[in-house]
C-alpha positions as CSV (number, residue, x, y, z in Angstrom):
1,X,108.7,21.2,90.3
2,X,109.2,23.1,87.0
3,X,105.5,22.8,86.2
4,X,104.6,24.1,89.7
5,X,106.9,27.1,89.3
6,X,105.4,28.0,85.9
7,X,101.9,27.7,87.3
8,X,102.9,30.0,90.2
9,X,104.5,32.5,87.8
10,X,101.4,32.5,85.7
11,X,99.2,33.0,88.7
12,X,101.4,35.9,89.9
13,X,101.2,37.6,86.5
14,X,97.4,37.2,86.5
15,X,97.2,38.7,90.0
16,X,99.4,41.7,88.9
17,X,97.1,42.3,85.9
18,X,94.0,42.2,88.2
19,X,95.7,44.8,90.4
20,X,96.5,46.9,87.3
21,X,93.0,46.7,86.0
22,X,91.5,47.5,89.4
23,X,93.9,50.5,89.7
24,X,92.8,51.9,86.3
25,X,89.1,51.5,87.2
26,X,89.7,53.2,90.6
27,X,91.5,56.1,89.0
28,X,88.6,56.6,86.6
29,X,85.9,56.3,89.2
30,X,87.5,57.6,92.4
31,X,90.2,60.0,91.1
32,X,93.7,60.2,92.4
33,X,92.6,61.2,95.9
34,X,90.4,58.2,96.2
35,X,92.9,55.7,94.8
36,X,94.0,54.0,98.0
37,X,95.1,50.4,98.6
38,X,91.8,49.7,100.2
39,X,89.8,51.3,97.3
40,X,91.8,49.3,94.7
41,X,91.5,46.0,96.6
42,X,87.7,46.6,97.0
43,X,87.2,47.2,93.4
44,X,89.3,44.2,92.3
45,X,88.0,42.0,95.1
46,X,91.4,40.9,96.5
47,X,93.4,41.5,99.7
48,X,95.1,44.9,99.7
49,X,98.3,43.3,100.9
50,X,98.8,41.9,97.4
51,X,99.3,45.4,96.1
52,X,102.4,45.9,98.3
53,X,103.6,42.4,97.7
54,X,103.6,42.8,93.9
55,X,104.3,46.5,93.5
56,X,105.6,47.8,96.8
57,X,103.3,50.8,97.0
58,X,100.1,52.3,95.6
59,X,102.2,54.8,93.6
60,X,104.1,52.0,91.9
61,X,100.9,50.2,91.1
62,X,99.6,53.5,89.5
63,X,102.8,53.7,87.4
64,X,102.4,50.1,86.3
65,X,98.8,50.8,85.4
66,X,99.7,53.8,83.2
67,X,102.4,51.7,81.5
68,X,99.8,49.0,80.7
69,X,97.3,51.7,79.5
70,X,100.0,53.2,77.3
71,X,100.8,49.8,75.8
72,X,97.1,49.1,75.1
73,X,96.6,52.5,73.4
74,X,99.7,52.1,71.3
75,X,98.6,48.7,70.2
76,X,95.2,50.1,69.3
77,X,96.5,53.1,67.4
78,X,99.7,51.9,65.8
79,X,98.0,50.7,62.7
80,X,96.1,53.9,61.9
81,X,99.2,56.0,62.7
82,X,101.4,53.9,60.5
83,X,99.1,54.9,57.6
84,X,99.7,58.6,58.2
85,X,102.0,60.4,55.8
86,X,101.0,64.0,56.3
87,X,100.4,66.5,59.1
88,X,96.7,66.8,58.3
89,X,96.2,63.1,58.5
90,X,98.0,63.0,61.8
91,X,95.7,65.7,63.2
92,X,92.6,63.7,62.1
93,X,94.0,60.5,63.8
94,X,94.7,62.6,66.9
95,X,91.1,63.8,66.9
96,X,89.8,60.3,66.6
97,X,92.1,59.1,69.4
98,X,90.9,61.9,71.6
99,X,87.2,61.2,71.1
100,X,87.8,57.5,71.8
101,X,89.9,58.2,74.9
102,X,87.2,60.6,76.2
103,X,84.4,58.0,75.5
104,X,86.3,55.2,77.2
105,X,87.3,57.3,80.3
106,X,91.0,56.9,79.5
107,X,91.5,60.7,79.5
108,X,90.3,60.8,83.1
109,X,92.7,58.0,84.1
110,X,95.6,59.8,82.5
111,X,94.8,63.2,84.0
112,X,94.3,61.7,87.5
113,X,97.6,59.8,87.3
114,X,99.5,62.9,86.2
115,X,97.9,64.8,89.1
116,X,99.3,62.1,91.4
117,X,102.7,62.3,89.8
118,X,102.9,66.1,90.4
119,X,103.1,65.4,94.1
120,X,105.6,62.6,93.9
121,X,109.1,63.2,92.5
122,X,109.6,59.5,92.0
123,X,106.5,59.0,89.9
124,X,107.2,61.8,87.4
125,X,110.2,60.3,85.6
126,X,108.6,56.8,85.5
127,X,105.4,58.3,84.0
128,X,107.5,60.2,81.5
129,X,109.2,57.0,80.4
130,X,105.8,55.7,79.4
131,X,105.0,58.9,77.5
132,X,108.3,58.5,75.6
133,X,106.9,55.4,73.9
134,X,104.3,57.6,72.4
135,X,106.9,60.1,71.4
136,X,108.8,57.4,69.6
137,X,105.7,56.4,67.6
138,X,104.9,60.0,66.8
139,X,108.5,60.6,65.7
140,X,108.1,57.8,63.1
141,X,105.0,59.6,61.7
142,X,106.8,62.9,61.6
143,X,109.8,61.4,59.8
144,X,107.6,59.7,57.3
145,X,105.4,62.8,56.8
146,X,108.5,64.9,56.1
147,X,109.9,62.4,53.6
148,X,106.5,62.4,51.8
149,X,106.3,66.2,51.7
150,X,107.7,68.5,49.0
151,X,110.8,69.1,51.1
152,X,111.6,65.4,51.5
153,X,115.1,64.6,50.6
154,X,116.3,68.2,50.8
155,X,119.0,69.5,53.1
156,X,116.4,71.4,55.0
157,X,114.5,68.2,55.7
158,X,117.6,66.7,57.3
159,X,117.8,69.6,59.6
160,X,114.4,69.1,61.1
161,X,114.7,68.0,64.8
162,X,112.3,65.1,64.5
163,X,112.4,63.9,68.1
164,X,111.8,67.4,69.4
165,X,108.9,68.0,67.0
166,X,107.4,64.7,68.1
167,X,107.7,65.6,71.7
168,X,106.0,69.0,71.0
169,X,103.1,67.3,69.2
170,X,102.7,64.8,72.1
171,X,102.7,67.6,74.6
172,X,100.2,69.5,72.6
173,X,97.9,66.5,72.4
174,X,98.2,65.8,76.1
175,X,97.5,69.5,76.8
176,X,94.3,69.2,74.7
177,X,93.3,66.1,76.6
178,X,93.9,67.9,79.9
179,X,92.0,71.0,78.8
180,X,89.2,68.8,77.6
181,X,88.5,67.8,81.2
182,X,87.5,71.4,81.8
183,X,85.2,71.7,78.8
184,X,82.2,69.5,79.3
185,X,80.5,70.8,76.1
186,X,83.7,70.1,74.1
187,X,83.1,73.2,72.0
188,X,86.6,74.7,72.7
189,X,88.3,71.4,72.2
190,X,86.6,70.7,68.9
191,X,87.5,74.2,67.8
192,X,91.2,73.6,68.7
193,X,91.4,70.5,66.6
194,X,89.7,72.4,63.7
195,X,92.2,75.2,64.0
196,X,95.2,72.9,64.3
197,X,94.0,71.0,61.2
198,X,93.7,74.3,59.3
199,X,97.2,75.4,60.3
200,X,98.6,72.0,59.2
201,X,96.9,72.4,55.8
202,X,98.4,75.9,55.5
203,X,101.9,74.6,56.4
204,X,101.6,71.9,53.8
205,X,100.5,74.4,51.2
206,X,103.4,76.7,52.0
207,X,105.8,73.7,51.8
208,X,104.4,72.8,48.4
209,X,105.0,76.4,47.2
210,X,108.5,76.6,48.6
211,X,109.5,73.1,47.2
212,X,107.6,72.6,44.0
213,X,107.5,69.0,42.9
214,X,109.4,67.9,39.8
215,X,106.7,67.2,37.3
216,X,109.0,65.3,35.1
217,X,110.2,68.1,32.9
């Protein structure tokens, strides 16, 4: 009995993952307008009734799919982000992440899902919860970068609203990803990353001047 239950549970988890993967593929290929139960089922080669059995609705399947996509992206980028200890390094990792997301089609999936959330008040908060996992990761980077900067350990450093700064950085990155959908040549997007990197370098230089390091004298 127990073995049968475990097998059924494993089978159910596998079916849910098939639905999630098919939903991600459908969002990428068909867009939010074309992401119906029938389209998802056709792409995943399963009965569309399974979507409602496991998730209750197509919208819930989309939310689950974005949660899975977020988890995969965090797993992929946690290590490079954990090596970041400056704003300029963070911008370079963000640029790499953007290029990889664009090449893989994940930018398209995200933008289409957010478009769907804009028409559904229940989807918005759930999608935001998934974005919050990114904010938490970025907040760790911001906190570490401040600690490693010339103002690390000063009273001013303790006053920096780290979570709000992290949210602003995440929103900026998301905005660049959305904007990139409108820029097939990527010239404006590349220029934005270059400009942001230059501003980060300027900010770090100003901090170095304002908080000169103790050279041991």
